[in-house]
C-alpha positions in Angstrom: -23.4 -24.4 9.3 -20.9 -25.4 6.7 -20.7 -23.4 3.4 -18.7 -23.5 0.2 -16.0 -21.6 2.2 -15.4 -24.4 4.7 -13.8 -26.9 2.4 -10.9 -26.8 -0.1 -12.0 -25.1 -3.2 -12.9 -27.4 -6.1 -11.9 -24.8 -8.7 -9.0 -24.4 -11.2 -5.8 -23.9 -9.1 -8.0 -23.8 -5.9 -8.9 -20.2 -6.7 -11.6 -18.4 -4.7 -15.1 -19.3 -6.0 -16.3 -15.7 -5.8 -19.6 -16.0 -7.7 -20.7 -19.0 -5.6 -20.1 -17.2 -2.3 -23.1 -15.6 -0.7 -22.5 -12.6 1.6 -24.3 -14.4 4.4 -21.8 -17.3 4.1 -18.9 -15.3 5.6 -19.8 -15.1 9.3 -20.8 -18.7 9.8 -17.8 -19.9 7.7 -15.3 -17.8 9.7 -16.8 -19.0 13.0 -16.6 -22.6 11.8 -13.0 -22.2 10.7 -12.1 -20.7 14.0 -13.4 -23.8 15.8 -11.4 -26.1 13.4 -8.3 -24.0 14.1 -8.9 -24.2 17.8 -9.0 -28.0 17.5 -5.6 -27.9 15.7 -4.2 -25.7 18.5 -5.6 -28.1 21.1 -3.9 -31.0 19.3 -0.5 -29.2 19.6 -0.9 -28.3 23.3 -2.1 -31.9 24.1 0.8 -33.5 22.4 2.6 -35.6 25.1 5.9 -35.5 23.2 8.6 -33.0 24.1 8.1 -29.8 22.2 10.0 -29.7 18.9 10.3 -27.5 15.9 8.2 -29.9 13.9 5.4 -30.7 16.4 5.1 -27.2 17.7 6.5 -24.4 15.5 5.7 -26.0 12.1 2.4 -27.4 13.4 1.4 -23.9 14.6 2.5 -22.3 11.3 0.3 -24.6 9.2 -2.8 -24.4 11.4 -5.8 -22.4 10.3 -5.0 -22.6 6.6 -8.7 -22.4 5.5 -9.4 -19.7 8.0 -6.6 -17.6 6.5 -8.1 -18.1 3.0 -11.6 -17.2 4.0 -10.6 -14.1 5.9 -8.3 -13.0 3.1 -11.2 -13.2 0.6 -13.5 -11.4 3.0 -11.2 -8.5 3.9 -9.9 -8.0 0.4 -13.5 -7.7 -0.8 -14.2 -5.2 2.0 -11.6 -3.0 0.4 -12.3 -3.7 -3.3 -16.0 -4.6 -3.6 -17.7 -3.7 -0.4 -21.3 -2.8 0.5 -23.3 -2.1 3.7 -23.8 -5.8 4.4 -20.1 -6.6 4.1 -19.2 -3.6 6.3 -21.7 -4.7 8.9 -20.2 -8.3 8.9 -16.7 -6.8 9.1 -17.7 -4.8 12.3 -19.1 -8.1 13.7 -16.3 -10.4 12.7 -13.2 -8.2 13.4 -13.6 -8.4 17.2 -14.2 -12.1 17.0 -11.0 -12.6 15.0 -9.1 -10.3 17.4 -10.4 -12.3 20.3 -9.4 -15.6 18.6 -5.9 -14.2 17.9 -5.6 -13.3 21.5 -6.8 -16.8 22.5 -3.8 -18.2 20.7 -1.2 -15.6 21.7 -2.3 -15.7 25.4 -2.5 -19.5 25.5 0.0 -20.3 28.3 0.4 -24.0 27.5 1.0 -23.2 23.8 3.5 -20.4 24.7 5.4 -22.7 27.1 5.9 -25.2 24.2 7.0 -22.4 21.8 9.3 -21.0 24.6 10.8 -24.5 25.2 11.8 -24.7 21.5 13.1 -21.1 21.5 15.2 -21.7 24.6 16.7 -24.9 23.2 17.3 -23.7 19.6 21.1 -23.9 19.9 20.8 -27.7 20.2 18.7 -27.9 17.1 20.0 -27.9 13.5 17.9 -25.2 12.1 18.5 -23.4 8.8 18.1 -19.6 8.5 14.4 -19.8 7.5 13.6 -22.1 10.4 15.4 -19.8 12.8 13.5 -16.8 11.5 10.2 -18.6 11.8 11.0 -19.6 15.4 12.0 -16.1 16.3 8.8 -14.7 14.7 6.6 -17.2 16.5 8.2 -16.5 19.8 7.9 -12.8 19.4 4.3 -13.1 18.2 3.6 -14.3 21.7 6.0 -12.2 23.8 5.1 -9.0 21.8 1.4 -9.7 22.4 1.3 -10.3 26.1 2.2 -13.9 26.7 4.5 -12.9 29.5 1.9 -10.7 31.2 -0.1 -11.6 34.3 -3.7 -12.7 33.8 -5.4 -9.3 34.6 -3.1 -7.5 32.1 -3.8 -10.1 29.5 -7.5 -9.4 29.9 -6.8 -5.7 29.5 -4.8 -6.4 26.3 -7.7 -8.4 24.8 -10.1 -5.5 25.4 -7.7 -3.0 23.8 -7.2 -5.2 20.7 -11.0 -5.7 20.2 -11.6 -2.0 20.5 -8.8 -1.1 18.1 -10.1 -3.6 15.5 -13.6 -1.9 15.6 -12.2 1.7 15.6 -10.0 1.1 12.6 -12.9 -0.3 10.6 -15.2 2.6 11.6 -12.4 5.1 10.6 -12.2 3.5 7.1 -16.0 3.4 6.7 -16.3 7.0 7.6 -13.6 8.1 5.0 -15.2 6.0 2.3 -18.7 7.4 3.1 -17.3 10.9 3.0 -15.7 10.2 -0.4 -18.8 8.7 -1.9 -21.3 11.3 -0.7 -19.5 14.4 -2.0 -20.0 15.7 -5.6 -19.2 18.9 -7.3 -22.1 19.3 -9.7 -21.2 21.7 -12.6 -23.9 23.0 -14.9 -22.0 25.9 -16.5 -19.6 24.7 -19.3 -17.4 27.7 -18.6 -16.4 26.2 -15.3 -14.7 23.3 -17.2 -12.2 25.7 -18.7 -8.7 24.2 -18.7 -9.8 20.6 -18.2 -8.6 18.0 -20.7 -11.2 16.5 -23.0 -10.9 13.1 -21.3 -11.6 14.6 -17.8 -14.7 16.5 -19.2 -16.0 13.3 -20.8 -15.4 11.3 -17.5 -17.3 14.1 -15.6 -20.2 13.9 -18.0 -20.3 10.2 -17.7 -20.3 10.5 -13.9 -23.3 12.9 -14.1 -25.2 10.5 -16.4 -24.7 7.7 -13.9 -26.2 9.9 -11.2 -29.1 11.0 -13.5 -27.9 14.6 -13.6 -27.4 17.2 -16.3 -24.0 18.7 -16.8 -20.8 17.3 -15.2 -19.9 15.8 -11.8 -16.5 15.8 -10.1 -15.9 13.5 -7.2 -13.2 13.0 -4.6 -12.0 9.8 -6.2 -8.5 10.4 -7.5 -9.2 10.0 -11.3 -11.8 12.7 -11.0 -10.2 14.9 -8.3 -6.5 15.0 -9.5 -7.3 16.3 -13.1 -9.6 19.0 -11.8 -7.0 20.2 -9.3 -4.3 20.1 -12.0 -6.1 21.7 -14.9 -9.3 23.6 -13.9 -8.9 27.4 -14.5 -11.7 28.2 -12.1 -9.8 28.9 -8.9 -12.9 29.1 -6.7 -14.0 25.7 -7.7 -10.5 24.3 -7.1 -10.7 25.8 -3.7 -14.1 24.2 -3.1 -12.9 20.8 -4.2 -9.6 21.1 -2.3 -11.4 22.0 1.0 -13.8 19.1 0.5 -11.0 16.6 -0.1 -8.9 18.0 2.8 -11.8 18.0 5.3 -13.0 14.4 5.0 -14.2 13.2 8.3 -13.5 16.6 9.9 -17.0 18.1 10.0 -18.1 17.4 13.6 -20.9 15.1 12.4 -21.5 11.4 12.6 -18.7 10.7 10.0 -16.2 12.7 12.0 -13.0 10.8 12.9 -11.4 13.2 15.4 -12.4 11.3 18.5 -11.7 8.0 16.8 -8.1 8.8 15.9 -7.4 10.1 19.4 -8.8 6.8 20.8 -6.8 4.8 18.4 -3.5 6.6 19.3 -4.2 6.4 23.0 -5.1 2.7 22.9 -2.0 1.9 20.9 0.1 3.8 23.4 -1.6 2.0 26.3 -1.0 -1.3 24.6 2.7 -0.6 24.1 3.1 0.5 27.7 1.4 -2.7 28.9 3.9 -4.7 26.9 6.9 -2.8 28.4 7.6 -0.4 25.5 7.9 3.4 25.8 5.5 4.2 23.0 3.7 2.5 20.1 6.6 3.6 17.8 9.1 1.8 20.0 6.9 -1.3 19.9 6.5 -1.2 16.1 10.1 -0.3 15.2 11.6 -3.2 17.1 10.5 -5.3 14.1 11.7 -2.9 11.4 15.0 -2.1 9.7 15.0 1.3 11.3 14.9 -0.3 14.8 14.1 2.8 16.9 12.0 6.1 16.7 15.2 8.0 17.3 16.7 6.5 14.1 13.5 7.3 12.1 13.4 10.9 13.4 17.1 11.4 12.6 16.6 9.9 9.1 13.6 12.2 8.4 15.3 15.3 9.8 18.5 14.6 7.8 16.5 14.4 4.6 14.6 17.6 5.6 17.8 19.5 6.0 18.8 18.5 2.4 15.3 19.0 0.9 14.0 22.2 2.6 16.3 24.7 0.8 15.3 23.2 -2.6 11.6 23.2 -1.6 11.7 26.9 -0.5 13.4 27.8 -3.8 10.8 25.8 -5.8 7.9 27.4 -3.9 9.3 30.9 -4.5 9.6 30.1 -8.2 6.0 28.8 -8.2 4.8 31.9 -6.4 6.5 34.3 -8.8 5.1 32.3 -11.8 1.6 32.5 -10.4 2.0 36.3 -9.8 3.4 36.7 -13.3 0.7 35.0 -15.2 -2.4 35.5 -13.0 -1.5 38.3 -10.6 -1.9 36.0 -7.6 -0.1 37.4 -4.5 -0.2 34.3 -2.3 -0.6 30.8 -3.7 -2.7 28.4 -1.7 -2.9 24.6 -1.5 -5.5 24.5 -4.3 -3.1 26.4 -6.5 -0.1 24.0 -6.1 -0.9 21.3 -8.7 -2.3 23.9 -11.1 0.7 26.2 -11.3 3.1 23.3 -11.0 1.6 21.8 -14.2 1.6 25.2 -16.0 5.2 25.8 -15.1 6.2 22.3 -16.1 4.5 22.8 -19.4 6.4 26.1 -19.9 9.8 24.7 -18.9 9.5 21.3 -20.5 6.6 21.7 -23.0 5.3 18.4 -21.6 1.9 17.7 -20.0 -0.1 14.6 -19.2 -2.5 15.3 -22.1 0.4 15.0 -24.5 1.6 11.8 -22.9 -1.7 10.0 -22.2 -2.4 8.9 -25.8 0.9 6.8 -25.5 -0.3 5.2 -22.3 -3.3 3.1 -23.1 -4.0 1.0 -20.1 -4.0 -2.3 -22.1 -0.6 -1.4 -23.6 0.9 -0.5 -20.2 -0.3 -3.8 -18.7 1.4 -5.6 -21.6 4.4 -3.4 -21.1 4.8 -4.3 -17.4 4.4 -8.0 -18.3 7.1 -7.6 -21.0 9.4 -6.0 -18.4 8.8 -8.9 -16.0 9.5 -11.3 -18.9 12.7 -9.7 -19.9 13.9 -9.6 -16.3 12.5 -12.8 -14.8 11.3 -15.0 -17.7 7.6 -14.7 -16.7 4.8 -15.3 -19.1 1.3 -14.0 -18.6 -1.8 -15.6 -20.1 -5.2 -14.0 -19.7 -7.8 -16.7 -18.8 -11.6 -16.8 -18.4 -11.4 -20.1 -16.4 -10.9 -18.3 -13.1 -13.8 -16.9 -11.1 -13.7 -13.2 -10.4 -15.5 -10.9 -7.8 -16.4 -8.3 -10.4 -16.7 -8.4 -14.2 -14.0 -5.7 -14.6 -11.4 -7.8 -13.0 -8.8 -9.4 -15.3 -7.4 -12.8 -14.5 -4.1 -14.3 -15.6 -2.1 -17.5 -15.3 1.6 -16.8 -14.8 4.2 -19.4 -16.0 8.0 -19.6 -16.2 9.9 -20.5 -19.4 9.5 -24.2 -18.6 5.7 -23.9 -18.4 5.6 -24.3 -14.6 2.7 -22.3 -12.9 4.3 -19.5 -10.9 1.1 -17.6 -9.8 -2.5 -16.7 -10.4 -2.8 -13.0 -10.9 -5.9 -10.7 -10.5 -6.0 -7.1 -11.8 -8.7 -4.7 -10.9 -8.2 -1.2 -12.4 -11.2 1.2 -12.2 -13.1 3.1 -9.5 -16.5 1.8 -8.2 -18.6 3.0 -5.3 -17.7 -0.2 -3.3 -13.9 0.3 -3.8 -11.7 2.4 -1.6 -9.5 5.0 -3.1 -5.8 4.5 -4.0 -3.9 1.5 -5.2 -2.7 -1.6 -3.5 -1.5 -5.2 -3.9 -2.9 -8.0 -1.9 -2.8 -11.8 -1.6 -5.7 -14.3 -1.8 -3.4 -17.3 -1.2 0.1 -17.4 0.1 2.9 -19.4 -1.5 4.4 -22.2 0.7 6.0 -25.6 0.5 4.4 -28.5 2.3 4.8 -32.3 1.8 7.3 -31.4 -1.0 4.5 -29.6 -2.9 5.3 -25.9 -3.8 1.8 -24.4 -3.5 1.8 -21.3 -5.7 0.3 -17.9 -4.7 -2.8 -16.0 -5.8 -1.9 -12.3 -6.1 -4.0 -9.2 -6.9 -3.5 -5.6 -7.6 -6.3 -3.0 -7.2 -6.1 0.5 -8.7 -8.4 3.4 -9.5 -7.6 4.5 -13.1 -9.9 6.5 -15.4 -12.5 4.2 -17.0 -12.8 3.9 -20.8 -15.5 6.1 -22.3 -17.6 5.8 -25.4 -14.9 7.4 -27.5 -11.7 6.6 -25.7 -10.0 3.6 -24.1 -8.6 4.0 -20.6 -5.6 6.4 -21.0 -3.2 6.8 -18.1 -1.4 9.8 -16.8 2.3 9.2 -16.4 1.8 9.2 -12.6 -0.7 6.4 -13.1 1.8 4.5 -15.2 4.3 4.6 -12.3 1.5 3.6 -9.9 0.8 0.5 -12.0 4.5 -0.4 -12.1 4.7 0.2 -8.3 1.8 -2.2 -7.5 3.1 -4.7 -10.0 6.5 -4.6 -8.2 4.7 -5.7 -5.0 2.9 -8.3 -7.1 6.2 -9.7 -8.3 7.4 -9.9 -4.7 4.3 -12.1 -4.1 4.4 -14.1 -7.3 8.1 -15.1 -7.2 7.9 -16.1 -3.5 9.8 -19.4 -2.9 9.8 -20.1 0.8 8.7 -23.0 2.9 6.5 -21.1 5.4 3.5 -19.0 4.4 4.0 -16.4 7.1 7.5 -15.7 5.7 6.4 -15.7 2.1 6.3 -12.9 -0.5 5.6 -9.5 1.0 5.7 -10.8 4.6 8.8 -8.8 5.3 9.8 -5.9 7.6 7.5 -3.0 6.7 10.3 -0.7 5.8 11.6 -3.3 3.3 8.3 -4.1 1.6 8.4 -1.0 -0.6 11.8 -1.9 -2.2 10.4 -4.3 -5.0 7.6 -1.9 -5.8 9.5 1.4 -5.9 12.5 -0.1 -7.7 10.2 -1.2 -10.6 9.0 2.4 -11.1 12.5 3.2 -12.5 11.8 1.3 -15.7 9.0 3.9 -16.5 11.8 6.5 -17.2 14.0 4.3 -19.4 13.7 4.5 -23.2 14.5 0.8 -23.5 11.4 0.0 -21.5 9.1 2.7 -22.8 9.8 1.6 -26.4 8.1 -1.7 -25.5 4.7 -0.3 -24.5 4.5 3.5 -24.9 2.7 3.6 -28.2 0.0 6.0 -29.4 -3.4 4.3 -29.0 -4.6 5.5 -32.4 -1.5 5.5 -34.7 0.7 2.9 -33.0 3.6 5.4 -33.0 6.3 4.8 -30.4 6.6 7.6 -27.9 9.0 10.2 -29.5 12.5 10.4 -28.1 12.0 14.1 -27.2 9.1 13.1 -24.9 11.3 10.4 -23.2 14.0 13.0 -22.7 11.5 15.4 -21.2 10.0 12.8 -18.9 13.5 12.1 -17.6 14.4 15.8 -17.4 11.1 16.6 -15.6 11.4 13.6 -13.2 13.0 15.8 -10.5 10.7 18.8 -11.2 9.6 20.2 -7.8 11.3 17.3 -6.1 12.2 19.4 -3.1 8.5 20.2 -2.5 7.5 16.6 -3.1 10.1 15.3 -0.7 9.0 17.8 1.9 5.4 16.6 1.5 6.4 12.9 2.1 8.6 13.9 5.1 5.6 15.9 6.6 3.5 12.7 6.4 6.2 10.7 8.1 6.6 13.3 10.8 2.8 13.5 11.4 2.8 9.7 11.8 5.6 9.8 14.4 3.9 12.7 16.2 0.9 10.5 16.8 2.8 7.3 17.6 6.2 8.3 19.1 4.8 10.1 22.2 2.2 9.7 24.9 -0.8 11.0 23.0 -3.0 11.6 26.0 -2.2 15.3 26.0 -3.6 15.7 22.5 -6.9 17.4 22.9 -7.2 19.3 19.6 -6.4 17.2 16.6 -5.9 20.2 14.2 -3.6 22.0 16.7 -1.6 18.9 17.1 -1.3 18.4 13.4 -0.2 22.1 12.8 2.6 21.6 15.4 3.7 18.4 13.6 3.8 20.2 10.3 5.6 23.2 11.6 9.1 22.3 10.3 7.8 21.2 6.8 5.1 23.9 6.3 5.3 25.8 3.0 1.7 26.5 2.0 -0.6 28.7 4.2 -2.7 26.6 6.5 -6.4 26.0 5.8 -8.3 25.8 9.2 -11.2 23.9 7.6 -9.0 20.9 6.6 -7.2 18.2 8.6 -5.1 15.4 7.1 -5.2 13.1 10.2 -8.9 12.4 10.0 -8.5 10.7 6.6 -4.9 9.4 7.0 -5.9 5.8 6.2 -2.3 4.6 5.9 -1.7 5.0 9.6 -5.2 4.7 11.1 -6.6 1.9 8.9 -3.7 0.4 7.0 -0.5 -1.0 8.5 1.6 2.1 8.4 1.3 3.3 12.0 4.9 4.4 13.0 5.8 3.3 9.5 5.0 6.0 7.0 8.7 6.9 6.9 9.3 3.6 5.2 8.3 5.1 1.8 11.4 7.4 1.9 13.5 4.6 3.5 12.6 2.3 0.7 13.4 5.1 -1.8 17.0 5.0 -0.5 17.1 1.2 -1.1 15.5 1.4 -4.5 17.7 4.3 -5.7 20.8 2.4 -4.6 19.6 -0.9 -6.1 18.7 0.7 -9.4 22.1 2.2 -9.8 23.4 -1.4 -10.2 20.8 -2.0 -13.0 21.9 1.2 -14.7 25.5 0.3 -14.4 25.0 -3.2 -15.9 22.0 -2.6 -18.1 18.3 -2.3 -17.1 17.5 -5.8 -18.5 20.8 -7.4 -17.4 19.9 -11.0 -16.5 22.6 -11.5 -13.9 21.5 -8.4 -11.9 17.9 -9.5 -12.3 18.7 -13.0 -11.1 20.6 -11.6 -8.1 17.5 -9.4 -7.2 15.1 -12.4 -7.7 17.3 -14.8 -5.7 18.0 -12.5 -2.8 15.0 -10.1 -2.6 11.9 -11.2 -4.5 12.0 -15.0 -3.7 13.2 -14.8 -0.2 10.4 -13.0 1.5 11.0 -12.5 5.2 13.2 -15.6 5.7 16.3 -13.6 6.8 17.2 -10.1 8.1 16.4 -7.7 5.2 19.7 -5.9 5.5 21.6 -9.2 5.0 19.5 -10.0 2.0 20.1 -6.6 0.5 23.9 -6.8 1.1 23.9 -10.2 -0.6 22.2 -8.6 -3.7 24.2 -5.4 -3.7 27.5 -6.3 -2.1 27.2 -3.4 0.3 24.8 -1.5 2.5 22.6 1.1 0.8 23.7 4.7 0.6 21.3 7.6 1.1 23.4 9.5 -1.4 21.9 7.4 -4.2 18.5 8.9 -3.5 19.7 12.4 -3.2 21.6 12.1 -6.5 18.5 10.8 -8.2 16.3 13.5 -6.7 18.8 16.2 -7.9 19.4 17.3 -4.3 23.0 16.2 -4.4 25.6 16.8 -7.1 26.3 13.7 -9.1 
C-alpha cells in the first residue's frame, strides 16, 4: 500500500510533509521501501559486468534513498514528538530494519562484488573520498559478519534483532519514568530560594495537570533550577533520589535486566566477529583506536583532575558547614552549595544573567556568529511543513544567495519529547548527477517555555547548550561531499563533538556576547563586569566537573571493555566502576546505568570518553582562533574547508592536522580548565 512517504516529496525543497503523514503510514511505507531497496540490491548483484567502483560501490551507496528519508523522519519523531502508537510501531519496525540490514550485509554475492573492488583498488584511480567510501563499505560487511559461516551469520542476525528491541524498550522505560513522576508542592514555603521564573514555570505545570500549587518534574528545565536553588534540603533529596533512580525500582519499568542483556549481547556479537570485547570492536573505527588508549587517556586526565576535585569538594564541604552547619554534603547538596559559593565568590548567578539571554536573541546571536565566520544567512519561513507548531523553520543561504540548508529548531519540553538536547538530520547532503543536494538539519532542545509574563530566558548553561547543538548543525549544513554516508556528522564518533564543542567557546567572548546578550526589557548590552565574571567563573569547580565526566566514561568502559557475563548486580558493578572517581557519598537507592541513555540507547557505547577527547581537540583548535581573532575569516575558512565541509571523507587526524598544522595537545584542555599553569 503506497502512501505519501513512498514517492519523492512534492514540497518546497523536498522537505518532509509532516502534517500530511498519518501515523499508520509509517509501517507500510517502510515495508514498501525495503522491497524497492531489495530490488536495487538485486540489480547490483545480477549485473553481469565485472564489479567496479561505479556499478557496485556507488550503486550500493545510492540505494535505498527514500527508505533512508522515511526512517529518518520516523525515528526523529520517535525522539522529538512520540506517542504510544509511534512507540508501538518502533518496536515492530526496528527488528524488520535490523533484519533487512543483515540481509544486505550478509548477502554473499553482494559482498563478493564489494570484496573484488576492495582487493583491486590499487589498480583503480580513486580519490581520497572514494577510497574512504570503499573502505567503509567493505568494513560494513566484514565488521558485520560477511566472513562468518552460515550458522554464525544466523546467530548474528538474532543478536541484532534482540539488541534493536532492547534498546528501544530501555528508552521507553526511561521516558515513562520521567513523565510519570511529579513533585507536587502545596506549601509556598517549600519554594524558598527558587527564582521567580522557576516558580512561575512550576505553577504553569500544575495548571496543565489541573492541580493547585506547583509541580516540579524530572525534565531538566524543571529539575535543574530546583536542585540548584531550593532551600528545602529534604525536597532536594526527594527529587534527587527520584531522578537518580529512574528505571531502578524493580517494577515493569526497571532496566537492570535489560542493560545486562544489552551488554552481554554486544560482547557476544563482538566475540562472534573476532574481537575481544565490544569496546575493541567499536574503537577500531575511532580516533582512539583501542580500549587501552581510552583507559590511559581517562586515567591520565584523572591524575590531573582528582587533586583539584578533592580540594574543591573540601571547599564546598567547609562552606556548607559554615553557612548551614551541614557535616557531610550529599549529592543533592552539590548544585545548591556550588551555586551559593559561586555567588559569594563571583557575585554572579543565573538569575542575574538570564534577562540577558532571551531565547530569540540567543538564536539570532548564534546566527550572527555563523554569519561572521562562514557568511551564512538565516531566513525564517512559514513555507516549510513542521511536525509541531513550536518548531521554527529557516532557509539558510550563502552570500551569493545559494541555498545551503533547511534548518528546523525545536526548543521546549513536551510529554512526547525525550530529555536533553541533540542535533539530527532529515536529509543528508550529497552530490549526484552534478547536482549538490542540500541537507535538512534539525536541533532539538528542552529550554524553559515562555510564560504569561516572561519570554523564554536561558541559563548560561542553556546558552552553551544551544551553541553546542548549533555547532553540530553547522557540521551538517556546511557538508560538501559526494556521498551521503560520508556527509556532515558521519565521522568517527570521537571526532563528531569537535564542531559542537568548539562553538561553545564563543559564549565566553565579549566580542560575541555583545552581539546577542541584551537585556530583554531594556535592550542594555550585558555589562562588561558580568562578561569578566562569566570568564572568571568558567573554570569554577572544573576539577569536580572533569571527574564527573571521567566517571561516566569509565562506567561506559566498565560495561563494554570486559566480558560482562560476571555482572550479576548492576549497582555493585557501578560502585566498583566509580571507585576511583568517587567524591560524594553513595546513595543505595540510585543507579546511573539504568537511565544512561547515551550508552544503552544512543550511539555512545564504548564512546562516552569522546566528550573529553573532543574537548582536547576543541581547546587546541580554539587557541588558534584566540591567537588570530575569534572572527578571523582565514581561520574560519580553514576550519570550514578541512573540518565542517569534509565530513568523514578522510581520516579525522589528517583533516585536523591540515586545519591546525599539528596534532592536538591535551595541554590546551588542561590550560583552559585551569588544571595546568598557562
